[in-house]
N, C-alpha and C positions, 0 to 999 in steps of 0.2 A: 672533205668536199672536193669536187672537181672544179678547179678555178682556171680560167683562161686569163693570162696576163699578156697584154700587148706591150711592145717595147721591152721585152724580157732581156734583151742584150744591152739595154740602156742602163744608165746610172741608178735610177730609182727602181726600175723594173727588175734588174738582176738582184738587187738587195732584197726587194720584196719577195721574189721567188724563193730565195734561200729561207726566209722566215716562214713562208707557207709550207715548204717542204719539211722544215724543222718540226712543225706541229703535226705532220702526217697527211697533209693535203696532196692530191694529185694536181700537177700544174702542167698546162700546155703553154709553152712560151711561143709568142708570135712576134716576129721582128723581120724587117727587110734588110737589116745590116747596111743601111745606106752610108754614103761617104761624106755626110755633112761634117763629120770629124773622123779622125783616124780609126779605120775599121779594125785595125789590130787590137785596139783597146776593147772594142765590142766583142771580138772573137775571144780575147782573154777572159772577159767576164763570162762568156758563154761556156768556155772550156771548164770553168769551175762548177757549172750547173749540170752539164750533160752527163757526167758519171753518176749523178745522184738518183736514187730510186724514186720513182714517182714523177720524174721530169721528162717531158718530151718537147721537141722543138719543131716549129714549122717556119721556114724562111719565106715570107710573103709580105706584101704591102697592104696597108689598110684600104687603099683605094682599089685593090684587086678583089672585086666583089665575089667572083667565083671561088677564089682561094679562101676567103673569109667564110663563105657559106659551107664549103667542104669542112673547114676546121670545126665549125659549130655542129655540123651533122655527125662528124666522126667522133668528136670528143664529148659532145653534149654537156657543156659546162653548166654548173648550177649557178655560179656567180662569175662575173667578169670584172677585171680591173683594166681599164684602158689608159695606159701611160704612153703609148706610141703617139708621136706627133712630129711635125716639123717644128723644131725648137729654134729659139734665138730671135731676139727683138731686132738686132741690126741686120741679120741676113734677110729679114722680111722686106727690107727696103731694096734689096738686090734681086731677089727671086720670089716675088709675091705669089706666083702661080703654084709653087711647091706647097704653100700654106693652104691654099684652097683645095688642092688635091688631097693632101693628107689629113688636114684638120677639119675640113668641111665634108668633102665627098667621103673620105675614110670614116669619119665619125658617123655619118648617115648609115654606112654599111654596118657598123657596130650596132647602132640602134635597131636597125631592121633585123639583124640576126638575133639580137636579144629578144626582140618582140616575138619573132616567129619561133624562137627556140625555147620559150618559156623560162627565161633566165629569172632567177629570184631577186637579183640585185645587181645593178651596174654602178660601179664606182669609177669615176673618170677624173683625170687631171685637168683642172683649170689652172689659173695662174694669178698671182698678185698683180700682174700687169693689167688686169681688167679695170683696176681702179684708176688708171690713166691720169687724166688731168685733175682728179680729186686731190685737194691739198689738205683736207681734214685728217689729222692723225690722232689715234691709230685708225687704220682702215677697218671698218666693221662690215659684216655681211649684210647689215641693214642699210648700208650706204648705197647711193646711186652709182652705177658703173656704166654710164651712158656716154663717156667721153674718152674712148681709147686713143692712145697716142701712137700706136703701131698696128699694122695689119695682123701681126701675131696676136696682140691683145684682142683685136676685133674677132678673130676666129675663136678664141677661148670664150669670149662673151657669147658668141654664136652657139658654141657647144652647150652652154648652160640653157639657152633658149630652146635649142633643139631637144635637149633632154627633157625640159619641162613639157614640151608638146607631147612627147611619147609617154611621159608619166600621166599626163592628163587624158590623152585619147585611149591609151592601151593599158593603163594601170601598171606600167613598168616602173618599179621602184628605182630611182636614180639618185646618186649623191655626187655632187661636184666638189672637188677639193682645190682650193686656191693656195698653191704652194708659194712660199716666200723664200727666194734665193737659197736654193738647196746646195750644200757643199759637203765634202767628206771624202774618204778613201774611195777610189774607183770613179772619181768625179769626171765631169766633162772638160775636155781640153779648151773649149771656147769660153769657159767661165773664169772670172777674175783670179780665184785662188790658184787654179792650175796654171794660168798664164803667168802670174806673178812669180810663183814658185819656180817654174822652169827657167824663166829669164834671170831671176836672182841667182839661182845656182849656177847658171851659165855665164854670169857676169855681164849680162846684157841689160840695157835700160828698159824700164817699164813705162807704159803709157798710163798716166793717172788722169782720168777724165773729171770734169767739173772741179779741177784743181784739188781733188781729194776731199771736197767739202760735202759731198752727198753721203747719205747714210742708207744702210740696208739692214733688213731684218734677217740676217744670215741664220739659216736653220739646218742643223746637222741631219744627215741623211737617215740615220737610225731613228731619229725623232719623227721625221716625215713618215717613214715606214710604219712606225707604231701607230701614228694617226690613221694611216690607210687601214691597218689591221682592225683598229677599233671601229672605224666607220663601216668597214665591210661587214662586220658582225651586226651592226645596227641597221636593219632594213627599215627604211622610212615608210610611214603611212601618211595619210592626209592629216594636216594639222587642224585639230578641232577648234583652235583659237584663231584660225585664219579669218580675216575680215575683208571681204572683197571691196568694201567701201573705202578702206584704208589699207590696201594690200602691202604686206612686207616683202621686200625683194629677196628675203632669205628663206622664206617658207611658202607653203601653198596648200590649197585644198586638194592637190594631187600628191602622190607619194614621191616628193621631190625635196631635196635639201641641198644647200651649199654651205661649206665651212671654210674658214681660214685655217691653215696649218703654218704657223710661224713661231719663231722663238720669242716674240713679243719683247725683245730687248735690242732695239736697233743700235748698230755700231757705225761710227764714222769711218769712211773709207781709209782715211789717213791712219786711224787706229788699227784697222784690219791689216794694213801694210806693215805696221810696226810689229804685229804679232807674227806675220809671215817672216819678216827679217829675223826676229828672235829665234823662231823655229829652225830657220835655215842657217843661222849663225853668220849671216852676212848682211851688209847694208845694201839698199837698192839705189840705183841711179834713176831718178824720176824725171820723166818728161811731163810737165803739167799742161793739160789741154782742157778746152771748154767741154761742156756737156754735149753728148752726142745726140743727134736726132732720134726721137723715139724713146729715149731714156727719161725716167722721172727722177727728180732730185732726191726724194726720200721715200722709204716704205717702212711701215710698222703694222704688225698684225694685232687686231683685237680678236682674241681666241675665246671670248666668253661663251659663244654658242657651242664651240667644240667641247669646252669644259662642262657646260651644262648637260649636253647630251651624251658624252662619252666618259666624262670624269678625267680627261687627259689633256695636258698641254705640254709642248716641248720644253726641255729643261737643260740640254747640254750646253755648257758655257762655250763661247766662241774660242776662248783660250785653249780649251781641251780639244775642240774639234779641229782647229787649225794645226795643232801639233800632231794629231793623229793623221791628218792628210799628208803633211810633210814627211812623216815617218814612212807612210805607205809609198809616197812618190820616190823617196830615196831607194827603198827596197825594190820597187817594181822596175825602175829605170837604172838601177845599179849605181846611184850617185850617193 
């Protein structure tokens, strides 16, 4: 198939592009290579993709409507995976307009191009952050997600609503994937695993928020990508069991679905740090700090819907994933 992947120079997008190329798909990678984090890492990911047969790349932003329309007109994708976004909970407190531009205006451009381009299926990245102030664990797709704690979370919830509107009005099949704390080789420098590893290996202190007491459903990148592949193949239709008198937040009379993709085995941050220390062969000097604004204390994914519809749930143990990341980090940065 011809598949357009936005955010193709990103952590998840580049990993997904390799998987699609491995099975023989044609992939158009779309990314603006912004400087939210080290552009050299994005370029290094892209450098591994560009020599591959079947891969082409366009440098452009989601909010660049003309560039997006040209990409769809020239490539004529059959399916689209939208992974590009302005990421980061904490940065949304500093630069909120970047989130509206990329995650709202940009996503509208994706929806419009999919609608007019006759795309068979749009799969897009949502986030576990949509659960916000919800304290019921594990988080299930049937739960309310009406209390976001950051603008980033609000834009991701907005994406799900926007997608539903297009699924309802134009019969565009869409699937939203709520990712839970993705980690692994080629990961983002603003994420805890990358930050902790770099500082521990450099002998610098690490900032441990919420005094190390919160937990996260850390999910290995290959497991995330497998979930994307499975859902990409499963084009949603209207749910015949949908009841408008008692509507489920997870399904619809439109061809629209949302799923959690998480390891469903939450790990205490203090335990996560122990695993990083073990993999690095060094102890960390910890600066214990309170919970940051916009963060939630705990996350845990209920993946029953994903299992029911695709037969898949993530399974890589955090002990294995952390070691693989540290091994990659040492090799990539020569440490």
